[in-house]
N, C-alpha and C positions, 0 to 999 in steps of 0.2 A: 503493499500499500504506500502511496506517495501522499504526503500531507502538505498542503498549502495554506498559508495564514496571512491575513492582512488585518491591520488595525485601522478603523475608520470612524468617521462620524465625530460629532461634537463631544461625545462622552467615551471616546476611544473603545468602541465595541470590537471584539475580535470575531472576524468572519474565517471560517474554516472550510476548506474543501479537502475531501477525502477522495482520492482516486484509485481505482483498481488498474494496475498497468497491464494486466493480461487481457481483460475484457474492454479496457479504455472507457469504463463507466466511472461515473463520479456522483458525489452528492455534496450539497452545500449546507453547512449549518449556520443559521442566522444571517440572512442576507440584508445587512444594515445598510443604511444610505451614507455615502455613496459607495457601491460595490459592484453594480451591474457591469460597468465597463471592465474593471479588473477580473471579475469573474468570466465573462465571455472571452477576454482575451487570453486568460490562462488556459481555458478549455481548448481554444482554437489552437494554441501553441503546441499542445500536447495531443491534439486529436481526440479529445475526450468527449463524451455524450454525458450531459448532466441528466441524471435520472430522477432526482429528488431535491427538493429544497425543504429542509426541516427548520421550523422555529421552535427552539427551546421554550419559548413563552411569548406572551402577547404584547409586551412593552414595545413602545414606538422605536426605541433604539436598537431593536433587533429585526424589525419587520419592514423597515421603510422601502427597500428595493424588492420585496417578494414579487409584487405584480410585474415589475419590469424584468426580473430575472426569468420568471415564468413564461413571459410573453417572447423573450428573446430565444429561450432554449427549448421550450416545450416541456419542461420538467414538471413533475407532480408536485404539489405543495401539501406538506403534511404538518399538523400540529395536534397536541392533545385536544380532545373533544371539549374539555372544560375551559379551554382558552380560544376555541374557534371564533367566538363572538368578537373578540378583540382585533382579529384580523379582518373580519367582514365588515364590521362597523367600529373602526378605531375611535376610542375616546381617550382623553388625556387628563391626568391631574395637573401636569405641567405641559404647557403648550410647547410642541417641539418646534425647532427653528426652520422647519420646512414642511410642506404638505405631505401627509402620509396617504398614499393611494390605498384604498381597500383591496384586499386579495382574498380569493375564495379557495379554502383548502379542499383538495380532492380526496385527502386521505386523513381520517382521524386516527390518531395515536392513543395508546392506553397501556396501562401496566401489563407487561408480558408481550407487547407487540415486538415483532421482529422485522428489522430492515435488512434486506439483502440487495447487494449489487456486486456483480462479479462474483469473487470468492470472499467477499467481505460480509460479515454479519454483525449487526448492532443490535443489542437488546435495549428496549426502551424501559427505563425506570421512572415511575411516576414519583416525583418528589416535590410535592407542594410546600408552600411557605412564602415564596417570593410572589407567586401567583397560584390560583387554584390549579392550573394545568401545567406548571413548570415540569420539565422532564430533564433527565440525564440520559446519555447514550453510552452504552458500554461496548467497546470493541474489545472483547476478551482476548482473542487471538493476538492483537497487536498491543494488548496491555495498556489501553488507553480509556479514559472516561472523559466524554465532553460534557461538562457540568453546567453549561449555561449560567445563569445567575443564581444558582443553588450554592455553589462552593467556589470560593476564590482562594488565593493564597493568604492564609491568615484570617479568612473572614467568611461571612456568609451574605446572602442577598437581603436587601432590605425587606422588612415585613410590615412597614407602615404605610404602604401604598394599597389602593384598592385591590382587593383579592389576596393581600398578604395575610399571613397567620403566624405569630410567633410559636404557637403550639405545634402547627404542622411543620414549621422549620426545624424545631427540635427533633421531631420524629425523623425528618429526612436526613438531618446531620447524623443523627444516631445510626440511621440505616447505612450511609456512605462510609461512616467510620468502621463498619464491619467488613468492608470490602478488601480485596487483597492489598498488602502494603505496596507492592511493587508497581501498581497501576499509576502511570502518568496521568495528570489532571489537566485538561485543556479548558479553561474558564471562558465565560462570556466577556470578561474584562480582566486586564491585568496579566501578570506573568504565569507561565506554567508552573505547576507544583506536582507533588505526589501525595497519595493517600498516607504514606509513611510519614512525610513531613507534617501533615495536617492532623494526624490522628490523635496526638495528645489533647489538643484543645477540643476536637470533636467528641472524644470519649468523655471529657469533663462535662460538655454541653449535655451528653446523654445522661451521665450520672445525676447531674444537678437538675435535670429536667427544665432548664431554662437557658436562654441565651446569655452569655456572659458579656458585660460591658467592658 
């Protein structure tokens, strides 16, 4: 698997492309604005076909180029069914600095869903707390976890926005703490990390049953 990465937009969102070199199929995780140009150019340079765009959750800084990428590539758009409404009818607590074009998911994700492209398998983990439908994607064979805004280096996603829940985030962090230590973590913002590096504070959150300030 080849992994491509770009940081984009006013809040430095991580956009990830995962490509299977044998089949020349790829998926995109979180098509933030602006990323459509970089995505299409990267695909063309490698002769890849984009099969799927996955939104890890519904917030504006992760979905802004969904419609444009789907239109340009013909890819299928996927999101957890509890966050579908945020793509179809975007609404915002804080006004984004550019228009967000509505997008219509063609695939609803849920706990236990499996995404396959080429020889790559991603297991969908429903990890609410940041939003109701936040998900992480586990690429077990590649030893990677795409964590969206559930888990960052040394932190978790905000729970004070609409759809957020501290209790749900505590459960999600506790669940991620139990994953294999050697998993690399590719978050929605910030630097890469590992489960091993984050496990001490995650286990403390799980034991205390609260988010630690």
